[in-house]
N, C-alpha and C positions, 0 to 999 in steps of 0.2 A: 582607103589606106588603113592598114592595121598598124597601130602605133603604141609603143610602150616607152616611157621615159623612166630611167633608173637613176636615182640620186644616191650618191655615196659621199657623205660629207658635202663638200662643195662641188664635187665632180658630177657631171651629167653625161649619161650615155643613152643611146637610143636604139631600139629595135623597130625597123620600118619594113612592113611587108605588103605584098600585093594580095588582096583578098581573093582575086580570081584564080591565081596560079599557086598561091601559098609560098611564093619565093620571097626572100627577105634579105636585108643587109643589117649588120650590126655596126654601130658607129661609136667610136671612142670607148671601147669596153675597159673596165677597171678590174684589176686582177682579183679583188676580193669578192666579186659578184659572178664568177664563172658559173656556179651552179644555178644562180637566179636566171641568167640569160638562157641557159639550156631549158630551164623549167618554163620560162615565158614562151620560148619558141615551141616547145611541146604543147603548151596550153592552146596556142593558136594553130597548131599543126603546120608550123612554118619550117621550110628548109632554107637555112642561111646560106646564100650564095657567095657573099663577100663579107669580109670583116675589115672595116675601114678605120684607120687613125687619121684624123684631120691634120695632125702635126706630131712632131716629136715632143712628147710631154716631159716637162721638167719637174712636175709637182705630184705625180702619182705614177703608179706602175701599170703600164698597158697590158691588157690581156689578149691583145690581137694575135700574137704568135701562138699562144696556147689554144685560143678559141679556133683559130684557123686549122691547127693540127687536129683538134678534137672533131671538128665539123667537116673536115675535108674541103675547106673553102680557102681561096687565096686571101692573103693579107694585102690590103690595098693602101698605098700612100702616094704622095706626089713623087715625081721622079727625083727630086732633090733630096729625098730622105736618105740618110746614111745607113739605115737599118738593113742588114744583109738578108733578113728573112722575108722581106717584102716580095710577094709573088707577082703582083701587078702594079706597075707604076704609071701614074696618070700625068698628063699634061693639061694645060689650061684648055677648057671647053671640051675635054673628053667626057663621054657619056657612058655610064654603066646601064645596061638594060636588065631590069629585075622584074620579070613577068611583064605587067603592063606599066610599070613605073620606069621613068627615065630620071637618072641621077646625074646631074651635070656638075663637073668639078670646076671650080674657079681657083686659080693659083693666086693666093693673097699673102705674099710674104710680108714680113715685118715683125710679128711676134717671134716667128722662126722663119728660116729660109725656105722650109718645106710646107709652110701653112697653106691650107686650102679650105674653101667653103664648099658646101654641097647643096645645090638647089634641087628640091624634090617637090613638084606640084606647088602647093600653096605655102611652102616654108623653105627656110634656108638654115642649114646647120653650119654655124659660123666658127666652130672650134674656139680658139682664143683670139681670133682676129677682132671680133666684135662681141662684147659682153653686154649684159643688161646694165645700163648705166655706166659703162666703162669700155675699155679696149685693152687688148693684150699688151702686157709690158714688153719693152724692147731692149731691156738690159741683160737678157740672158743669152747664152751662146747662139749665134746666127741671127740675133735680133737686130732690127734696123728701123729707126723711126721714120726715115725718109721713105723706105719701102712701105711701111705701114700706112703712111699718109696716102701714097698712091693707091694702095690696095683698098683703102676705105673710100676716099673721095673720088678716085678715078674708076672704081670698079663696083665694089659691093653696094655702096649707097646710091648708085645709079639704077639699081633694080627697082621693081615695083614696090613702092612704100607699103603696100598692103601685105607683103610677105611676112609670115611669122618668123621670128628669130628664136632659134634654139641653140644656145651656146654650149661649150664644153664645160663651163663652170658657172656657178652662181652660189654665192654664200649667204643669200638673204631669203632663201625659200621661194624664189620666184621661178615659175616653170618656163615662161616664154615672154616675148615682147613682139613688137613689129618693127620693121625698118623705119616706118614713118614716125613711130613714137620715139625711137632712138635718135633720129635726125632732129626731132624737136626738143628732146629733153636730156639727152645724154651729155653730161658735162664735157667729156673728152671730145665730142664732136662739135662743140661750139667754137673751138679754135680752128677756124677754117682756112687761115693762111698757113702755108707750109712752114714758114719760120716759127710762127707762134706754136703750131702743133708740135713740131720736132723739139723745140725748146722745152715745152711742157713735158713731153715724154722723157727727155733726158734728165729732168729735174725731179722726177717722182720719188727717188730715193726709197725704194721698197725693200723690205727685208727679203733675203733669199728664201725660196720655198723650202719647206721641210723635206729632207731626204733628196735634195736636188741632185747631188753627185750620184747617188745610187740609182735614182730614176733615170737620169740621162744615160748612165752606163748601161743599164739594162734595156731601156727603150731604144737606144741607138744601135745596140749590138745583138739584141735578142738573148743576152746573158741572163743568168738567174739572180733573183734577189736573195738576200739573206733569209727572208721569211720562206721563200720557196725551198731553199736548201734544208731549212729546219723541218718544213712540212714533209718533204720527201724522206728525210731521215726518220722522222716520227712514224711515217707510214710503214717503214721496213724494219724498225727496231722495236722489240718489246721492252717493257720497263719492269722493274721490280720495286715494290714498296719498301719503305723504311723498316717497318716491323718485320716483314718477311725476310729481308736481308739480315736483320739483327738476329732473328731466330735461326736462320741457316748458319750464320757464323758461329753461333753457340754450339751447333752440332759438329763443328770442325770438319766439314766435308773435304776430301782430298781433291775433288774435281771443281772447286769453286775458287776463283781468283778475283779479288777486288783490285781494280786498276785505277789509280788516282792520276788523272791527266792534267792536273793543275801545275803551275810553276813551282819550283823547289821551295821558295819562301812560303807559299801558301800551304804546301804539304807539311812543312816543318812546324807550322803554326797549329796543327791539329789535323789528324786524319783518322779514318776508320781503322780499328785495330787489325793488323795483319795485311793492310793494303800495300800493294807494290806501287812504286812511283815511276811513271813514264810520261813526261810532258807531251801534250798533244802535238806540239811542233816537231817532236822527234819520233812520233809513233811509227810512221812507215819505215824509217831508217833503222830502228832498233827492235822492232817487234819480233823478228826471227830469233834474236839472241835472248830477248827477255821472256818470250812466251813460246818455247819450243813445242808445246803440246797443243795442237789445234782443236782437240776435243774438249778442252776445258770450258766450263761455264764461266764467262768473264762478265763482271759487273763494272762498267766504267762509271766514274764519278768525277764531278767538277764542282764549282762553287754553286751554280744556279741550275744545272741540269741541261744546259743547251750544248756546250762544248762536248760534254760526255756523250750526248746523243749523236753528234757528228762523229765522234771517235768510234762509237759502237757500230755505226753504219760503215765506217772505213774498215773496221775489223771484219765485219761480215763480207765486205767486198773482197777482202784478202783471204777469205776462207775460214775464218773463225766463226763458225755458224751458230755458236751458242752465246755470242756477245749480246749483252743487254745493257741498259742504262738505269742508273738509280733515279727514281722518280723524285724530283725536287732538288737534288744535289746536297752538297755539304751544309749549306745554309739551313735547310730544313732538318738535316740530321742533327746539327748542333741545337737548334731551337727545340727539337723533340727530346732533348736530354739523353741522347744515345752516347755510348762511350767513345772516347777519343784516345789515341796514342800520340806521342810527341817525339 
């Protein structure tokens, strides 16, 4: 088996390949590692046949949709997943054939309703159903401690105790464990009576994951994250530096328009001399009357340089093909000592 484990903070993802056929699967990919997954597949000469999410993640952004589109491979999840972009939905005991590898899906709800574990030769990829020294929390959407009890004690822990455990998360730098070691030492698994186990899970009182709402929104629907929107805008919008803009304004060019897209109170508290004010929220509705000449070079600006980048991307999509964004925004303009009007 060809095997690569990719750690991103506490998130764990896996590239698993057949050395004979160079077919592979990618399990629980995280969006910041897209280039790394592609590089690892190229390093081993692998063709990724399936991109699998073991469940709907609530604490990070899945790259399954993007990787599937890039690689021409179906996104795979359990049939209970709400994500509309899933190309192949699995049931309990369904098997994916990847070269000479057989990947068996076990439906293990509890952490989420669509959680599944994947058994591949000598190891099991447990998602968040079973963690090293822990188990997936059950207080997030579709979580259920009774279901987790059944998934653990009635299914997963009945497998060969020698199986290696590779979870979707570990925050202590551990790469893997075994089912036998978890049965013996995992504190969550010592509560073997249903009532004791479910009570323990209900009383954990864990803090909500960072970015939970955005992660659930994007992972459940295939929608875009804010970072994706900004990255896409950055890729299609050029920027202009502070000194270059200051120099050009001094030349008083007729074809240059500085467009401040902040709210009115921010604009009145200090803006670039000669700037025109058009709040981002009104851009599409007022742009025709405010900017009748589509050939102008437009420099958008906001406080920190992010909203202005989105505004410039919108302007370009509307046909203002010389729209650019101020690099750094008004904060860096003020800090640089450049002039302001009020």
